[in-house]
PyMOL CGO cylinders between C-alpha atoms (Angstrom):
from pymol import cmd
from pymol.cgo import CYLINDER

trace = [
    CYLINDER, 0.56, 0.05, 0.09, 1.32, 3.48, -0.59, 0.3, 1, 1, 1, 1, 1, 1,
    CYLINDER, 1.32, 3.48, -0.59, 0.96, 5.96, 2.08, 0.3, 1, 1, 1, 1, 1, 1,
    CYLINDER, 0.96, 5.96, 2.08, 3.78, 8.59, 0.69, 0.3, 1, 1, 1, 1, 1, 1,
    CYLINDER, 3.78, 8.59, 0.69, 4.78, 10.47, -2.88, 0.3, 1, 1, 1, 1, 1, 1,
    CYLINDER, 4.78, 10.47, -2.88, 8.43, 11.47, -4.02, 0.3, 1, 1, 1, 1, 1, 1,
    CYLINDER, 8.43, 11.47, -4.02, 8.50, 14.99, -6.87, 0.3, 1, 1, 1, 1, 1, 1,
    CYLINDER, 8.50, 14.99, -6.87, 11.66, 16.07, -8.25, 0.3, 1, 1, 1, 1, 1, 1,
    CYLINDER, 11.66, 16.07, -8.25, 11.46, 19.42, -8.76, 0.3, 1, 1, 1, 1, 1, 1,
    CYLINDER, 11.46, 19.42, -8.76, 13.17, 20.63, -11.50, 0.3, 1, 1, 1, 1, 1, 1,
    CYLINDER, 13.17, 20.63, -11.50, 11.49, 19.30, -14.83, 0.3, 1, 1, 1, 1, 1, 1,
    CYLINDER, 11.49, 19.30, -14.83, 8.58, 17.61, -13.20, 0.3, 1, 1, 1, 1, 1, 1,
    CYLINDER, 8.58, 17.61, -13.20, 7.25, 19.66, -10.80, 0.3, 1, 1, 1, 1, 1, 1,
    CYLINDER, 7.25, 19.66, -10.80, 8.60, 23.96, -12.23, 0.3, 1, 1, 1, 1, 1, 1,
    CYLINDER, 8.60, 23.96, -12.23, 10.74, 24.54, -15.03, 0.3, 1, 1, 1, 1, 1, 1,
    CYLINDER, 10.74, 24.54, -15.03, 12.15, 27.57, -15.77, 0.3, 1, 1, 1, 1, 1, 1,
    CYLINDER, 12.15, 27.57, -15.77, 10.38, 31.75, -17.76, 0.3, 1, 1, 1, 1, 1, 1,
    CYLINDER, 10.38, 31.75, -17.76, 11.35, 32.35, -19.49, 0.3, 1, 1, 1, 1, 1, 1,
    CYLINDER, 11.35, 32.35, -19.49, 12.06, 28.39, -21.20, 0.3, 1, 1, 1, 1, 1, 1,
    CYLINDER, 12.06, 28.39, -21.20, 15.61, 27.44, -21.33, 0.3, 1, 1, 1, 1, 1, 1,
    CYLINDER, 15.61, 27.44, -21.33, 14.61, 26.73, -25.23, 0.3, 1, 1, 1, 1, 1, 1,
    CYLINDER, 14.61, 26.73, -25.23, 14.16, 30.29, -25.90, 0.3, 1, 1, 1, 1, 1, 1,
    CYLINDER, 14.16, 30.29, -25.90, 17.31, 31.54, -24.62, 0.3, 1, 1, 1, 1, 1, 1,
    CYLINDER, 17.31, 31.54, -24.62, 18.89, 29.10, -26.66, 0.3, 1, 1, 1, 1, 1, 1,
    CYLINDER, 18.89, 29.10, -26.66, 17.59, 30.44, -29.12, 0.3, 1, 1, 1, 1, 1, 1,
    CYLINDER, 17.59, 30.44, -29.12, 17.66, 34.00, -28.35, 0.3, 1, 1, 1, 1, 1, 1,
    CYLINDER, 17.66, 34.00, -28.35, 21.50, 33.31, -28.39, 0.3, 1, 1, 1, 1, 1, 1,
    CYLINDER, 21.50, 33.31, -28.39, 21.76, 31.11, -31.32, 0.3, 1, 1, 1, 1, 1, 1,
    CYLINDER, 21.76, 31.11, -31.32, 20.30, 33.87, -33.79, 0.3, 1, 1, 1, 1, 1, 1,
    CYLINDER, 20.30, 33.87, -33.79, 22.00, 36.69, -31.92, 0.3, 1, 1, 1, 1, 1, 1,
    CYLINDER, 22.00, 36.69, -31.92, 25.03, 35.05, -33.08, 0.3, 1, 1, 1, 1, 1, 1,
    CYLINDER, 25.03, 35.05, -33.08, 23.63, 33.86, -36.86, 0.3, 1, 1, 1, 1, 1, 1,
    CYLINDER, 23.63, 33.86, -36.86, 22.13, 30.93, -36.62, 0.3, 1, 1, 1, 1, 1, 1,
    CYLINDER, 22.13, 30.93, -36.62, 18.22, 29.90, -36.79, 0.3, 1, 1, 1, 1, 1, 1,
    CYLINDER, 18.22, 29.90, -36.79, 17.91, 26.80, -34.95, 0.3, 1, 1, 1, 1, 1, 1,
    CYLINDER, 17.91, 26.80, -34.95, 13.84, 25.28, -35.22, 0.3, 1, 1, 1, 1, 1, 1,
    CYLINDER, 13.84, 25.28, -35.22, 12.61, 24.34, -31.27, 0.3, 1, 1, 1, 1, 1, 1,
    CYLINDER, 12.61, 24.34, -31.27, 12.49, 20.66, -32.13, 0.3, 1, 1, 1, 1, 1, 1,
    CYLINDER, 12.49, 20.66, -32.13, 16.18, 20.93, -32.39, 0.3, 1, 1, 1, 1, 1, 1,
    CYLINDER, 16.18, 20.93, -32.39, 16.62, 22.85, -29.37, 0.3, 1, 1, 1, 1, 1, 1,
    CYLINDER, 16.62, 22.85, -29.37, 14.56, 20.26, -27.30, 0.3, 1, 1, 1, 1, 1, 1,
    CYLINDER, 14.56, 20.26, -27.30, 16.72, 17.61, -27.95, 0.3, 1, 1, 1, 1, 1, 1,
    CYLINDER, 16.72, 17.61, -27.95, 19.99, 18.85, -27.81, 0.3, 1, 1, 1, 1, 1, 1,
    CYLINDER, 19.99, 18.85, -27.81, 18.84, 20.39, -24.16, 0.3, 1, 1, 1, 1, 1, 1,
    CYLINDER, 18.84, 20.39, -24.16, 17.68, 16.77, -23.50, 0.3, 1, 1, 1, 1, 1, 1,
    CYLINDER, 17.68, 16.77, -23.50, 20.70, 14.82, -24.98, 0.3, 1, 1, 1, 1, 1, 1,
    CYLINDER, 20.70, 14.82, -24.98, 22.81, 17.72, -22.52, 0.3, 1, 1, 1, 1, 1, 1,
    CYLINDER, 22.81, 17.72, -22.52, 21.20, 17.63, -19.67, 0.3, 1, 1, 1, 1, 1, 1,
    CYLINDER, 21.20, 17.63, -19.67, 21.56, 13.37, -20.14, 0.3, 1, 1, 1, 1, 1, 1,
    CYLINDER, 21.56, 13.37, -20.14, 24.95, 13.82, -20.06, 0.3, 1, 1, 1, 1, 1, 1,
    CYLINDER, 24.95, 13.82, -20.06, 25.20, 16.29, -17.45, 0.3, 1, 1, 1, 1, 1, 1,
    CYLINDER, 25.20, 16.29, -17.45, 23.30, 14.24, -14.93, 0.3, 1, 1, 1, 1, 1, 1,
    CYLINDER, 23.30, 14.24, -14.93, 25.79, 11.25, -16.14, 0.3, 1, 1, 1, 1, 1, 1,
    CYLINDER, 25.79, 11.25, -16.14, 28.62, 13.36, -14.99, 0.3, 1, 1, 1, 1, 1, 1,
    CYLINDER, 28.62, 13.36, -14.99, 27.71, 14.22, -11.94, 0.3, 1, 1, 1, 1, 1, 1,
    CYLINDER, 27.71, 14.22, -11.94, 26.27, 11.34, -10.36, 0.3, 1, 1, 1, 1, 1, 1,
    CYLINDER, 26.27, 11.34, -10.36, 29.64, 9.61, -10.83, 0.3, 1, 1, 1, 1, 1, 1,
    CYLINDER, 29.64, 9.61, -10.83, 31.19, 12.85, -9.59, 0.3, 1, 1, 1, 1, 1, 1,
    CYLINDER, 31.19, 12.85, -9.59, 29.44, 15.83, -8.12, 0.3, 1, 1, 1, 1, 1, 1,
    CYLINDER, 29.44, 15.83, -8.12, 30.42, 18.58, -10.41, 0.3, 1, 1, 1, 1, 1, 1,
    CYLINDER, 30.42, 18.58, -10.41, 30.93, 20.44, -7.79, 0.3, 1, 1, 1, 1, 1, 1,
    CYLINDER, 30.93, 20.44, -7.79, 33.49, 18.33, -6.42, 0.3, 1, 1, 1, 1, 1, 1,
    CYLINDER, 33.49, 18.33, -6.42, 35.45, 19.09, -9.34, 0.3, 1, 1, 1, 1, 1, 1,
    CYLINDER, 35.45, 19.09, -9.34, 38.50, 21.03, -9.91, 0.3, 1, 1, 1, 1, 1, 1,
    CYLINDER, 38.50, 21.03, -9.91, 37.74, 23.53, -12.02, 0.3, 1, 1, 1, 1, 1, 1,
    CYLINDER, 37.74, 23.53, -12.02, 39.66, 22.36, -15.53, 0.3, 1, 1, 1, 1, 1, 1,
    CYLINDER, 39.66, 22.36, -15.53, 37.08, 19.74, -15.20, 0.3, 1, 1, 1, 1, 1, 1,
    CYLINDER, 37.08, 19.74, -15.20, 34.45, 22.02, -13.92, 0.3, 1, 1, 1, 1, 1, 1,
    CYLINDER, 34.45, 22.02, -13.92, 34.28, 24.03, -17.75, 0.3, 1, 1, 1, 1, 1, 1,
    CYLINDER, 34.28, 24.03, -17.75, 34.99, 20.83, -19.46, 0.3, 1, 1, 1, 1, 1, 1,
    CYLINDER, 34.99, 20.83, -19.46, 31.95, 19.74, -18.20, 0.3, 1, 1, 1, 1, 1, 1,
    CYLINDER, 31.95, 19.74, -18.20, 29.73, 23.16, -18.48, 0.3, 1, 1, 1, 1, 1, 1,
    CYLINDER, 29.73, 23.16, -18.48, 31.40, 23.90, -21.94, 0.3, 1, 1, 1, 1, 1, 1,
    CYLINDER, 31.40, 23.90, -21.94, 30.65, 20.07, -23.26, 0.3, 1, 1, 1, 1, 1, 1,
    CYLINDER, 30.65, 20.07, -23.26, 27.29, 21.06, -22.58, 0.3, 1, 1, 1, 1, 1, 1,
    CYLINDER, 27.29, 21.06, -22.58, 26.87, 24.15, -25.35, 0.3, 1, 1, 1, 1, 1, 1,
    CYLINDER, 26.87, 24.15, -25.35, 28.73, 21.63, -27.63, 0.3, 1, 1, 1, 1, 1, 1,
    CYLINDER, 28.73, 21.63, -27.63, 26.05, 19.45, -27.29, 0.3, 1, 1, 1, 1, 1, 1,
    CYLINDER, 26.05, 19.45, -27.29, 24.02, 21.10, -28.18, 0.3, 1, 1, 1, 1, 1, 1,
    CYLINDER, 24.02, 21.10, -28.18, 25.66, 22.88, -31.23, 0.3, 1, 1, 1, 1, 1, 1,
    CYLINDER, 25.66, 22.88, -31.23, 26.46, 19.35, -32.61, 0.3, 1, 1, 1, 1, 1, 1,
    CYLINDER, 26.46, 19.35, -32.61, 22.40, 18.56, -31.65, 0.3, 1, 1, 1, 1, 1, 1,
    CYLINDER, 22.40, 18.56, -31.65, 21.83, 21.37, -34.11, 0.3, 1, 1, 1, 1, 1, 1,
    CYLINDER, 21.83, 21.37, -34.11, 24.63, 20.86, -37.32, 0.3, 1, 1, 1, 1, 1, 1,
    CYLINDER, 24.63, 20.86, -37.32, 26.58, 23.46, -36.16, 0.3, 1, 1, 1, 1, 1, 1,
    CYLINDER, 26.58, 23.46, -36.16, 30.12, 22.90, -36.06, 0.3, 1, 1, 1, 1, 1, 1,
    CYLINDER, 30.12, 22.90, -36.06, 31.42, 23.93, -32.27, 0.3, 1, 1, 1, 1, 1, 1,
    CYLINDER, 31.42, 23.93, -32.27, 34.02, 26.10, -32.74, 0.3, 1, 1, 1, 1, 1, 1,
    CYLINDER, 34.02, 26.10, -32.74, 35.57, 26.85, -29.37, 0.3, 1, 1, 1, 1, 1, 1,
    CYLINDER, 35.57, 26.85, -29.37, 35.19, 31.00, -29.82, 0.3, 1, 1, 1, 1, 1, 1,
    CYLINDER, 35.19, 31.00, -29.82, 31.56, 30.41, -30.53, 0.3, 1, 1, 1, 1, 1, 1,
    CYLINDER, 31.56, 30.41, -30.53, 31.33, 27.99, -27.46, 0.3, 1, 1, 1, 1, 1, 1,
    CYLINDER, 31.33, 27.99, -27.46, 33.01, 30.72, -25.24, 0.3, 1, 1, 1, 1, 1, 1,
    CYLINDER, 33.01, 30.72, -25.24, 30.12, 33.06, -26.60, 0.3, 1, 1, 1, 1, 1, 1,
    CYLINDER, 30.12, 33.06, -26.60, 27.68, 30.10, -26.23, 0.3, 1, 1, 1, 1, 1, 1,
    CYLINDER, 27.68, 30.10, -26.23, 28.53, 29.87, -22.14, 0.3, 1, 1, 1, 1, 1, 1,
    CYLINDER, 28.53, 29.87, -22.14, 28.65, 33.94, -21.88, 0.3, 1, 1, 1, 1, 1, 1,
    CYLINDER, 28.65, 33.94, -21.88, 25.62, 34.77, -23.66, 0.3, 1, 1, 1, 1, 1, 1,
    CYLINDER, 25.62, 34.77, -23.66, 23.79, 32.40, -21.91, 0.3, 1, 1, 1, 1, 1, 1,
    CYLINDER, 23.79, 32.40, -21.91, 25.21, 32.84, -19.11, 0.3, 1, 1, 1, 1, 1, 1,
    CYLINDER, 25.21, 32.84, -19.11, 23.94, 36.62, -19.21, 0.3, 1, 1, 1, 1, 1, 1,
    CYLINDER, 23.94, 36.62, -19.21, 20.08, 34.98, -20.09, 0.3, 1, 1, 1, 1, 1, 1,
    CYLINDER, 20.08, 34.98, -20.09, 19.94, 32.63, -17.50, 0.3, 1, 1, 1, 1, 1, 1,
    CYLINDER, 19.94, 32.63, -17.50, 20.31, 35.11, -14.87, 0.3, 1, 1, 1, 1, 1, 1,
    CYLINDER, 20.31, 35.11, -14.87, 16.49, 36.67, -16.49, 0.3, 1, 1, 1, 1, 1, 1,
    CYLINDER, 16.49, 36.67, -16.49, 14.79, 32.98, -15.44, 0.3, 1, 1, 1, 1, 1, 1,
    CYLINDER, 14.79, 32.98, -15.44, 12.88, 31.84, -12.77, 0.3, 1, 1, 1, 1, 1, 1,
    CYLINDER, 12.88, 31.84, -12.77, 11.00, 28.87, -11.73, 0.3, 1, 1, 1, 1, 1, 1,
    CYLINDER, 11.00, 28.87, -11.73, 6.87, 28.19, -12.72, 0.3, 1, 1, 1, 1, 1, 1,
    CYLINDER, 6.87, 28.19, -12.72, 4.97, 25.20, -12.31, 0.3, 1, 1, 1, 1, 1, 1,
    CYLINDER, 4.97, 25.20, -12.31, 3.80, 23.06, -14.29, 0.3, 1, 1, 1, 1, 1, 1,
    CYLINDER, 3.80, 23.06, -14.29, -0.41, 23.30, -14.91, 0.3, 1, 1, 1, 1, 1, 1,
    CYLINDER, -0.41, 23.30, -14.91, -0.73, 19.60, -14.07, 0.3, 1, 1, 1, 1, 1, 1,
    CYLINDER, -0.73, 19.60, -14.07, 1.30, 20.34, -10.36, 0.3, 1, 1, 1, 1, 1, 1,
    CYLINDER, 1.30, 20.34, -10.36, -1.55, 21.74, -8.44, 0.3, 1, 1, 1, 1, 1, 1,
    CYLINDER, -1.55, 21.74, -8.44, -4.20, 19.18, -9.29, 0.3, 1, 1, 1, 1, 1, 1,
    CYLINDER, -4.20, 19.18, -9.29, -1.55, 16.05, -8.77, 0.3, 1, 1, 1, 1, 1, 1,
    CYLINDER, -1.55, 16.05, -8.77, -0.74, 17.50, -5.63, 0.3, 1, 1, 1, 1, 1, 1,
    CYLINDER, -0.74, 17.50, -5.63, -4.55, 18.07, -4.52, 0.3, 1, 1, 1, 1, 1, 1,
    CYLINDER, -4.55, 18.07, -4.52, -5.51, 14.53, -5.57, 0.3, 1, 1, 1, 1, 1, 1,
    CYLINDER, -5.51, 14.53, -5.57, -2.39, 12.35, -3.37, 0.3, 1, 1, 1, 1, 1, 1,
    CYLINDER, -2.39, 12.35, -3.37, -3.37, 14.90, -0.23, 0.3, 1, 1, 1, 1, 1, 1,
    CYLINDER, -3.37, 14.90, -0.23, -6.95, 13.81, -0.91, 0.3, 1, 1, 1, 1, 1, 1,
    CYLINDER, -6.95, 13.81, -0.91, -5.47, 10.44, -0.05, 0.3, 1, 1, 1, 1, 1, 1,
    CYLINDER, -5.47, 10.44, -0.05, -4.30, 11.07, 2.91, 0.3, 1, 1, 1, 1, 1, 1,
    CYLINDER, -4.30, 11.07, 2.91, -0.88, 10.39, 1.33, 0.3, 1, 1, 1, 1, 1, 1,
    CYLINDER, -0.88, 10.39, 1.33, 2.39, 11.38, 2.21, 0.3, 1, 1, 1, 1, 1, 1,
    CYLINDER, 2.39, 11.38, 2.21, 4.63, 13.96, -0.16, 0.3, 1, 1, 1, 1, 1, 1,
    CYLINDER, 4.63, 13.96, -0.16, 7.88, 14.87, 0.36, 0.3, 1, 1, 1, 1, 1, 1,
    CYLINDER, 7.88, 14.87, 0.36, 10.07, 16.68, -2.32, 0.3, 1, 1, 1, 1, 1, 1,
    CYLINDER, 10.07, 16.68, -2.32, 13.41, 15.35, -3.72, 0.3, 1, 1, 1, 1, 1, 1,
    CYLINDER, 13.41, 15.35, -3.72, 16.15, 17.82, -5.60, 0.3, 1, 1, 1, 1, 1, 1,
    CYLINDER, 16.15, 17.82, -5.60, 19.64, 17.75, -6.10, 0.3, 1, 1, 1, 1, 1, 1,
    CYLINDER, 19.64, 17.75, -6.10, 19.82, 21.32, -5.98, 0.3, 1, 1, 1, 1, 1, 1,
    CYLINDER, 19.82, 21.32, -5.98, 22.08, 22.54, -2.99, 0.3, 1, 1, 1, 1, 1, 1,
    CYLINDER, 22.08, 22.54, -2.99, 19.89, 25.96, -2.34, 0.3, 1, 1, 1, 1, 1, 1,
    CYLINDER, 19.89, 25.96, -2.34, 17.25, 25.89, 0.13, 0.3, 1, 1, 1, 1, 1, 1,
    CYLINDER, 17.25, 25.89, 0.13, 13.51, 25.61, -1.86, 0.3, 1, 1, 1, 1, 1, 1,
    CYLINDER, 13.51, 25.61, -1.86, 11.14, 25.79, 1.35, 0.3, 1, 1, 1, 1, 1, 1,
    CYLINDER, 11.14, 25.79, 1.35, 11.23, 29.77, 0.10, 0.3, 1, 1, 1, 1, 1, 1,
    CYLINDER, 11.23, 29.77, 0.10, 10.31, 28.86, -3.46, 0.3, 1, 1, 1, 1, 1, 1,
    CYLINDER, 10.31, 28.86, -3.46, 7.58, 26.06, -2.95, 0.3, 1, 1, 1, 1, 1, 1,
    CYLINDER, 7.58, 26.06, -2.95, 6.81, 29.07, -0.43, 0.3, 1, 1, 1, 1, 1, 1,
    CYLINDER, 6.81, 29.07, -0.43, 6.27, 31.73, -3.43, 0.3, 1, 1, 1, 1, 1, 1,
    CYLINDER, 6.27, 31.73, -3.43, 5.24, 29.24, -5.73, 0.3, 1, 1, 1, 1, 1, 1,
    CYLINDER, 5.24, 29.24, -5.73, 1.99, 28.51, -3.42, 0.3, 1, 1, 1, 1, 1, 1,
    CYLINDER, 1.99, 28.51, -3.42, 2.55, 24.30, -2.62, 0.3, 1, 1, 1, 1, 1, 1,
    CYLINDER, 2.55, 24.30, -2.62, 4.18, 24.86, 0.40, 0.3, 1, 1, 1, 1, 1, 1,
    CYLINDER, 4.18, 24.86, 0.40, 0.86, 23.84, 2.41, 0.3, 1, 1, 1, 1, 1, 1,
    CYLINDER, 0.86, 23.84, 2.41, 0.84, 20.84, -0.07, 0.3, 1, 1, 1, 1, 1, 1,
    CYLINDER, 0.84, 20.84, -0.07, 4.28, 19.40, 1.14, 0.3, 1, 1, 1, 1, 1, 1,
    CYLINDER, 4.28, 19.40, 1.14, 5.72, 17.37, 4.48, 0.3, 1, 1, 1, 1, 1, 1,
    CYLINDER, 5.72, 17.37, 4.48, 9.49, 17.73, 3.68, 0.3, 1, 1, 1, 1, 1, 1,
    CYLINDER, 9.49, 17.73, 3.68, 12.19, 18.82, 1.43, 0.3, 1, 1, 1, 1, 1, 1,
    CYLINDER, 12.19, 18.82, 1.43, 15.36, 16.93, 0.83, 0.3, 1, 1, 1, 1, 1, 1,
    CYLINDER, 15.36, 16.93, 0.83, 18.31, 18.79, -1.26, 0.3, 1, 1, 1, 1, 1, 1,
    CYLINDER, 18.31, 18.79, -1.26, 21.40, 17.65, -2.19, 0.3, 1, 1, 1, 1, 1, 1,
    CYLINDER, 21.40, 17.65, -2.19, 22.70, 19.97, 0.05, 0.3, 1, 1, 1, 1, 1, 1,
    CYLINDER, 22.70, 19.97, 0.05, 21.83, 18.85, 2.79, 0.3, 1, 1, 1, 1, 1, 1,
    CYLINDER, 21.83, 18.85, 2.79, 22.56, 14.98, 2.61, 0.3, 1, 1, 1, 1, 1, 1,
    CYLINDER, 22.56, 14.98, 2.61, 25.58, 15.82, 1.38, 0.3, 1, 1, 1, 1, 1, 1,
    CYLINDER, 25.58, 15.82, 1.38, 24.69, 13.23, -1.79, 0.3, 1, 1, 1, 1, 1, 1,
    CYLINDER, 24.69, 13.23, -1.79, 23.39, 13.68, -4.87, 0.3, 1, 1, 1, 1, 1, 1,
    CYLINDER, 23.39, 13.68, -4.87, 20.68, 12.07, -6.59, 0.3, 1, 1, 1, 1, 1, 1,
    CYLINDER, 20.68, 12.07, -6.59, 20.54, 9.37, -8.16, 0.3, 1, 1, 1, 1, 1, 1,
    CYLINDER, 20.54, 9.37, -8.16, 22.92, 7.73, -4.80, 0.3, 1, 1, 1, 1, 1, 1,
    CYLINDER, 22.92, 7.73, -4.80, 21.41, 6.54, -1.92, 0.3, 1, 1, 1, 1, 1, 1,
    CYLINDER, 21.41, 6.54, -1.92, 21.27, 8.86, 0.95, 0.3, 1, 1, 1, 1, 1, 1,
    CYLINDER, 21.27, 8.86, 0.95, 18.68, 11.41, -0.39, 0.3, 1, 1, 1, 1, 1, 1,
    CYLINDER, 18.68, 11.41, -0.39, 16.20, 8.53, -0.85, 0.3, 1, 1, 1, 1, 1, 1,
    CYLINDER, 16.20, 8.53, -0.85, 16.44, 6.98, 2.23, 0.3, 1, 1, 1, 1, 1, 1,
    CYLINDER, 16.44, 6.98, 2.23, 16.45, 10.63, 3.85, 0.3, 1, 1, 1, 1, 1, 1,
    CYLINDER, 16.45, 10.63, 3.85, 13.33, 10.66, 2.53, 0.3, 1, 1, 1, 1, 1, 1,
    CYLINDER, 13.33, 10.66, 2.53, 12.09, 7.84, 3.85, 0.3, 1, 1, 1, 1, 1, 1,
    CYLINDER, 12.09, 7.84, 3.85, 12.92, 8.47, 7.01, 0.3, 1, 1, 1, 1, 1, 1,
    CYLINDER, 12.92, 8.47, 7.01, 10.69, 11.59, 7.33, 0.3, 1, 1, 1, 1, 1, 1,
    CYLINDER, 10.69, 11.59, 7.33, 7.97, 10.23, 5.45, 0.3, 1, 1, 1, 1, 1, 1,
    CYLINDER, 7.97, 10.23, 5.45, 8.34, 7.04, 8.44, 0.3, 1, 1, 1, 1, 1, 1,
    CYLINDER, 8.34, 7.04, 8.44, 7.42, 4.32, 5.48, 0.3, 1, 1, 1, 1, 1, 1,
    CYLINDER, 7.42, 4.32, 5.48, 9.25, 1.66, 3.75, 0.3, 1, 1, 1, 1, 1, 1,
    CYLINDER, 9.25, 1.66, 3.75, 10.37, 1.75, 0.57, 0.3, 1, 1, 1, 1, 1, 1,
    CYLINDER, 10.37, 1.75, 0.57, 7.93, -0.39, -1.04, 0.3, 1, 1, 1, 1, 1, 1,
    CYLINDER, 7.93, -0.39, -1.04, 4.88, 2.59, 0.65, 0.3, 1, 1, 1, 1, 1, 1,
    CYLINDER, 4.88, 2.59, 0.65, 7.47, 5.04, -1.36, 0.3, 1, 1, 1, 1, 1, 1,
    CYLINDER, 7.47, 5.04, -1.36, 6.72, 6.04, -5.03, 0.3, 1, 1, 1, 1, 1, 1,
    CYLINDER, 6.72, 6.04, -5.03, 8.75, 8.53, -6.61, 0.3, 1, 1, 1, 1, 1, 1,
    CYLINDER, 8.75, 8.53, -6.61, 8.39, 10.79, -9.96, 0.3, 1, 1, 1, 1, 1, 1,
    CYLINDER, 8.39, 10.79, -9.96, 11.22, 12.45, -11.62, 0.3, 1, 1, 1, 1, 1, 1,
    CYLINDER, 11.22, 12.45, -11.62, 12.45, 13.22, -15.48, 0.3, 1, 1, 1, 1, 1, 1,
    CYLINDER, 12.45, 13.22, -15.48, 15.89, 11.78, -15.34, 0.3, 1, 1, 1, 1, 1, 1,
    CYLINDER, 15.89, 11.78, -15.34, 15.60, 7.79, -15.73, 0.3, 1, 1, 1, 1, 1, 1,
    CYLINDER, 15.60, 7.79, -15.73, 19.08, 7.33, -14.39, 0.3, 1, 1, 1, 1, 1, 1,
    CYLINDER, 19.08, 7.33, -14.39, 18.94, 10.12, -11.26, 0.3, 1, 1, 1, 1, 1, 1,
    CYLINDER, 18.94, 10.12, -11.26, 15.13, 9.21, -10.76, 0.3, 1, 1, 1, 1, 1, 1,
    CYLINDER, 15.13, 9.21, -10.76, 14.11, 5.70, -11.70, 0.3, 1, 1, 1, 1, 1, 1,
    CYLINDER, 14.11, 5.70, -11.70, 17.57, 3.84, -11.20, 0.3, 1, 1, 1, 1, 1, 1,
    CYLINDER, 17.57, 3.84, -11.20, 18.28, 5.94, -7.92, 0.3, 1, 1, 1, 1, 1, 1,
    CYLINDER, 18.28, 5.94, -7.92, 14.72, 5.03, -6.37, 0.3, 1, 1, 1, 1, 1, 1,
    CYLINDER, 14.72, 5.03, -6.37, 14.78, 2.00, -7.52, 0.3, 1, 1, 1, 1, 1, 1,
    CYLINDER, 14.78, 2.00, -7.52, 17.80, 1.06, -5.99, 0.3, 1, 1, 1, 1, 1, 1,
    CYLINDER, 17.80, 1.06, -5.99, 16.66, 1.65, -2.52, 0.3, 1, 1, 1, 1, 1, 1,
    CYLINDER, 16.66, 1.65, -2.52, 13.24, -0.11, -3.41, 0.3, 1, 1, 1, 1, 1, 1,
    CYLINDER, 13.24, -0.11, -3.41, 11.43, 2.64, -3.59, 0.3, 1, 1, 1, 1, 1, 1,
    CYLINDER, 11.43, 2.64, -3.59, 8.67, 2.50, -6.63, 0.3, 1, 1, 1, 1, 1, 1,
    CYLINDER, 8.67, 2.50, -6.63, 9.96, 4.09, -9.61, 0.3, 1, 1, 1, 1, 1, 1,
    CYLINDER, 9.96, 4.09, -9.61, 7.67, 7.03, -12.33, 0.3, 1, 1, 1, 1, 1, 1,
    CYLINDER, 7.67, 7.03, -12.33, 8.90, 8.51, -14.81, 0.3, 1, 1, 1, 1, 1, 1,
    CYLINDER, 8.90, 8.51, -14.81, 7.54, 11.22, -15.96, 0.3, 1, 1, 1, 1, 1, 1,
    CYLINDER, 7.54, 11.22, -15.96, 8.72, 12.00, -19.66, 0.3, 1, 1, 1, 1, 1, 1,
    CYLINDER, 8.72, 12.00, -19.66, 5.93, 15.05, -20.58, 0.3, 1, 1, 1, 1, 1, 1,
    CYLINDER, 5.93, 15.05, -20.58, 7.73, 15.34, -24.33, 0.3, 1, 1, 1, 1, 1, 1,
    CYLINDER, 7.73, 15.34, -24.33, 8.15, 11.28, -25.30, 0.3, 1, 1, 1, 1, 1, 1,
    CYLINDER, 8.15, 11.28, -25.30, 11.84, 11.68, -24.87, 0.3, 1, 1, 1, 1, 1, 1,
    CYLINDER, 11.84, 11.68, -24.87, 12.54, 7.77, -23.65, 0.3, 1, 1, 1, 1, 1, 1,
    CYLINDER, 12.54, 7.77, -23.65, 10.35, 5.38, -25.39, 0.3, 1, 1, 1, 1, 1, 1,
    CYLINDER, 10.35, 5.38, -25.39, 13.07, 2.66, -25.39, 0.3, 1, 1, 1, 1, 1, 1,
    CYLINDER, 13.07, 2.66, -25.39, 12.13, 2.40, -21.45, 0.3, 1, 1, 1, 1, 1, 1,
    CYLINDER, 12.13, 2.40, -21.45, 9.53, 0.17, -21.32, 0.3, 1, 1, 1, 1, 1, 1,
    CYLINDER, 9.53, 0.17, -21.32, 11.29, -1.76, -17.28, 0.3, 1, 1, 1, 1, 1, 1,
    CYLINDER, 11.29, -1.76, -17.28, 9.06, 0.80, -15.31, 0.3, 1, 1, 1, 1, 1, 1,
    CYLINDER, 9.06, 0.80, -15.31, 5.96, 2.73, -15.67, 0.3, 1, 1, 1, 1, 1, 1,
    CYLINDER, 5.96, 2.73, -15.67, 6.41, 6.22, -18.04, 0.3, 1, 1, 1, 1, 1, 1,
    CYLINDER, 6.41, 6.22, -18.04, 3.86, 9.11, -17.76, 0.3, 1, 1, 1, 1, 1, 1,
    CYLINDER, 3.86, 9.11, -17.76, 3.07, 12.54, -19.52, 0.3, 1, 1, 1, 1, 1, 1,
    CYLINDER, 3.07, 12.54, -19.52, 1.17, 13.72, -17.05, 0.3, 1, 1, 1, 1, 1, 1,
    CYLINDER, 1.17, 13.72, -17.05, 1.85, 14.17, -13.14, 0.3, 1, 1, 1, 1, 1, 1,
    CYLINDER, 1.85, 14.17, -13.14, -2.03, 13.46, -12.72, 0.3, 1, 1, 1, 1, 1, 1,
    CYLINDER, -2.03, 13.46, -12.72, -1.26, 10.29, -14.25, 0.3, 1, 1, 1, 1, 1, 1,
    CYLINDER, -1.26, 10.29, -14.25, 0.10, 8.96, -10.52, 0.3, 1, 1, 1, 1, 1, 1,
    CYLINDER, 0.10, 8.96, -10.52, -3.60, 8.74, -9.35, 0.3, 1, 1, 1, 1, 1, 1,
    CYLINDER, -3.60, 8.74, -9.35, -3.31, 5.13, -11.41, 0.3, 1, 1, 1, 1, 1, 1,
    CYLINDER, -3.31, 5.13, -11.41, -0.33, 4.11, -8.64, 0.3, 1, 1, 1, 1, 1, 1,
    CYLINDER, -0.33, 4.11, -8.64, -1.80, 4.99, -5.76, 0.3, 1, 1, 1, 1, 1, 1,
    CYLINDER, -1.80, 4.99, -5.76, -3.76, 1.73, -4.31, 0.3, 1, 1, 1, 1, 1, 1,
]
cmd.load_cgo(trace, "trace")
């Protein structure tokens, strides 16, 4: 019997506004390139995937400045390659500089399905936890976005000293929820971080795949909207 539902934060509950796709397209346009939104989305998906895999191997924040630069520049290299643009060093550096400027304008906003999903979970009197690899405090953001009243607790990688998919962040959530692993569901948009991480400690994983980026994944339930969680709460 499910007693708790854990949610990932970025690209699960909240996303950036203006969207990263829009800002990447703007930066590329300023540099003389026209790229479709679909291509940018695919590039961001691949860049995120590569970044999360590197971070799972060893948190990027713990690496040398040289390694960090290589990883962050690799993010833009992936996007450029997916767009069919040669990732020359000067272009990569210009993209990194411009995106740093544009990213300073972004803020978090909720997906439209968050509140309906939270209400459905709470109607069943289940515990809600928020698990994120963010290093900063997140409670104030939840308050600003109007979801703090639904969330029983938050766990950040900064608090436990470990990022998803490592076990400590999931084990802390189980401890706070006071449930056994098989009594909890974890929902996230990253297969390695969320699905593999949750499953490794016995939590039931759901992969949120809003835009069908993971058609090859068949070893766990795949949902396209958070409201679909209601099918897994019995």
